[in-house]
N, C-alpha and C positions, 0 to 999 in steps of 0.2 A: 777770684781774679780781680776783685775790687777791694779797695782799701776801706778802712773805717771812716765813718762820717766825721768831718771836722766841724768844730763849733764856729758859727758865724755871728759876729756881733753887729747888730743893726742899731743905729742911733737916729733919733728923730721920731716924728709921729707916723704911725701906720694906719691907713684908712682903707679897710676892706678891699684890699687888692693883693693878689698873690701872683707874681710874675713867674711863669714857667716857660721852659723851652717849647716853642711852638705856639705860644699865645698868652692870653691873660685870663686867669681864673678868678672870679669874684667870690669872696668868702665873707662870712659874717662873724667869724670868731678869731682865735689867735692865728698869727702868721706862722706857717711852717715852711721851712726851706730845706729841701733834700739835696744833697750833693752826690752825684753819680760819677764815679771815676771810670774812665775808659780802661779796658783790659790792657795790661802792660806786657803781656807775653802770650805766646800761642804755641801749641804743640805742633812740631814738624810732622807732616804726613806726606806720603807719596801721592802722585796723581792716580786716578782710578784706572784700572785696566780697560782696554777696549771692550765695548759692549758685546762684540761678537767673539771675544776670546773663548776658546774651548779646547778641551783635550790637554795634552802634554802632562798627563798625570804622573808618569814615571819621572820625568824631568823635575816636576815640582817637588815630588817626594825626595829626590836626591838633593835638590837645592836646600830643602828644609833641614835635612840631616846635616849637610855641610855647614849651614848657617848656625844651627843650634850648637855645633861643635866649635864655633868661633873661627872657622877657616875662611880666609879671603878666597873668594870663588869668582871665576870669570865664565860668562856664557859666551860661547863662540859659535859660529856657523861652520858646517862642514865645508872644506876647501875655501875658507874665508868668505863664504857666501853672504850677501846682504839680503834683507827682506825675509829672512828665515824665521823671524819672530823673537829675536833676542830681547828687545825692549819690552814687548808684550809679556814675555815670560817673566822678566824682572818685575814688571808692574804686578802681575798676578802673584808672584812669590812674596812681594812686599805686602800685598793685601792679606795674604794668609799667614804671614810670618809670626804674628803675635808680639812683635817688638814694641816697646813703649813709644818710640819715636822713629821716624824714618826721614833722613836727610837725603835729598835727591838733587843731582846735578847732571845735566846733559851737556857734554863737552864738544864733540865734533872736532874737525880739523883746525878750527880757529877758536879755541875756548876763551871764555870771558871769566877767568878764575876769580878776579876781584869781585865781580858782580855776584857770583855764587857765594863767596865768603860773606859779603855784606847781607845778602838775602838770608843766609843761614843765621847770622848774628841777630838779625831783626826779629827772629822768633823770641829771643830773650830781651831785646831792647829795641823797640820800634824806631828809636832815634839814632841808632848806631850808624856811624859813617866810617869810611876807610881813612879819611884824612890824608896825611902825608906818609903814612906808615909804609915801610918796606914790606914786600910780600911775606917774608918769614915772620916779621913782627906782627903784621896784620893777622896771620894765621894763629899766632899765639893769643892775640886779643880775642879772636873768634872762639878759640878753644876754651878760654876762660869763661866767656859768656855762655857758651853751650854747656859747659860743665856745671855752672850755677843753675842753669835752666833745668837740667836733668835732675840735679840734686834736690832742688826746691819745689819743682812743679811737675816734672814728667818722669817719675821713677820708672825703672825698667831698662832693659838693654836697648841699645841704639843701633839701628841698621843704616849704613851709608851706601847709597847706590850711585855709582859713577857710570853713567850711561854713555855709550858711543865714544869710547876712548880710542883715539887714533895714535899712530906713532908720532914722535917728535914733540911739539909744544903741548899736545894734548896729554901726553904722559907726564910732563912737568907740572901741568895744572892738576892732574890727578894726585900727584905726590903732595902738592901744596894743600889740597883739600884733605888728604889723609892726615896731614899734620894738624889741621884745624878741628878734627873730629874729637869728641870727648874720649877719655881713656876707656878702653874696653869695647869700643865700637867695633862692629863686624862689617866687613866690606863686601859688596857685590858689584861686579864690574861686567859691562857688556862691551865686546870688541870683536872686530873681524880679524885681528892680528895675533898670531901666535907669539910674536916678539913682545907685544904688549903684555900678554899673559905672563911671560917670563920676567919682564922688567918690573912688573908690579907684584911679583912673587905670589902668584895665584895658582890654585888648583883649577882644573878646567872641566866644564860640562859642555860637550859639543852637541849642537842641535842638528839633527838630520831632517830630511823631509818628513812630513806628518805621516802617521799610520793611515791605512785606508779608512778605518773607522773614524778617526779624528778629522780627516779631510772631508768625509761625507758630512759629519756634524757641523763643521765650519761652513760648508756651502749651504746647508739648511739654514744656519743662522744668518747668512748673508742674503738669502733669498726667502724671507719669511712670507712674502705675499704670493708665493708660487708653490704651495704644498703639493700640487699635482705633478710636479716634475718627478719622473721615476728615479729611484735610487740608482738604477743602472746607468742612466744618462749622467747623473751628477758624478758618479764614480768615474765614468769615462772622462769627464771634464777634469776631475782632480788628477787623474793619471796623466793626461796630456799636458797638464801644468806642472808635472813632476811633484805634485802634492806640496808645492812651494806656497806658503801662506800668502805672501804679497801677490804672487801671480794669480792665485785663486780669487783673491779679493778683486783684482782688476777684471778677471774674466767674469766674475759674478756681476760686476757693474755692466759689462757688455750684454750679459744675458738679460738683465732687467730692461734693456733697450729694445729687445725683440718684441714684435707684436704679439706672438703667442709662444712664450718660452717653453711651455709644456711640450709643444710639438716641434719647435724650431731649434732646440738646443743641440740635437745630434748634428745638424748642419754646421753650427758654430764650432762644435768639437772637430768636425772634419776639416774645417778651414784651419784651425790651430794645428792640426796634425801636419799640415803642409807648410807651416811657418806663421809669421805674423800677418794677419789679415790687414788689408788696407783700412786706414782709419782706426786701427787698434790703439789703445792707450799705452801699450808696452814700449818702454824705452829699450834701447839696445842692451843696456846693462841688465835690465830685468829679464829680457829674453835669453841672455847668456846664462843667467842664474837658472832659468827654467831648463835649459839644455844640460847644465851641470847637475841639476837635481834629477833629471831623467837618467843621466849616466850613473848617479849614485844608486838609484832604485834598481837599475839593471845589473 
């Protein structure tokens, strides 16, 4: 990632001094000057999965099979549910994928497509700018830069993850980013919308609430300082949360605030059975997802 050293011509008298970055080094012999060039490219990689991610083995295996086959695949939540672990699963899948490069873009309802395009291109050219290019022209420039990067420095298949794609402008941004991807790239999408799945011509993997075993393992990871909590009590907490990942994460945070979680957790579970306790971190939307998850399990 560094270029060859270039000859430097020095004129005049040299008297026992070698100027280096960071200070002055006294020498008694010939002057030696080394030129170090900054790396001009970087390999695109995905962010790391959450530290507490666990389980979802079946879904990961299905994703791996689809991506190896080159199919554009969308991760959705049952009943359009949020907080079910779509992004976490995509991060875990990217980490396991074996792709040579991973281009990642989180879109949301108000996507910054140009920013993502420039960020991608700067893996190939740190000085890349959008300039006055129209979006489709910019996408072509980015595609050319990324194609050269993959050919010259990052051999292997490319995975493109378009996270949190909403309907409307988010779909338009996703299509523009697809145009900018190198030839042969494989696409993984996360979305709550079945319409987005159809618009981006994707096959679908639907996430359900976690299995009892995975839910218990997740709560153990979220509560590492409390190994004395009985499996029975953690499983009851998971069930009352509908085994919904985000809800279990919030509930585990509440459990950590208890003075004696090992003995007080059943009381917290009983409160949640009656609804959202006062002072709970649950937003209305999250508690609605919990109710929907419970319905799915029943």
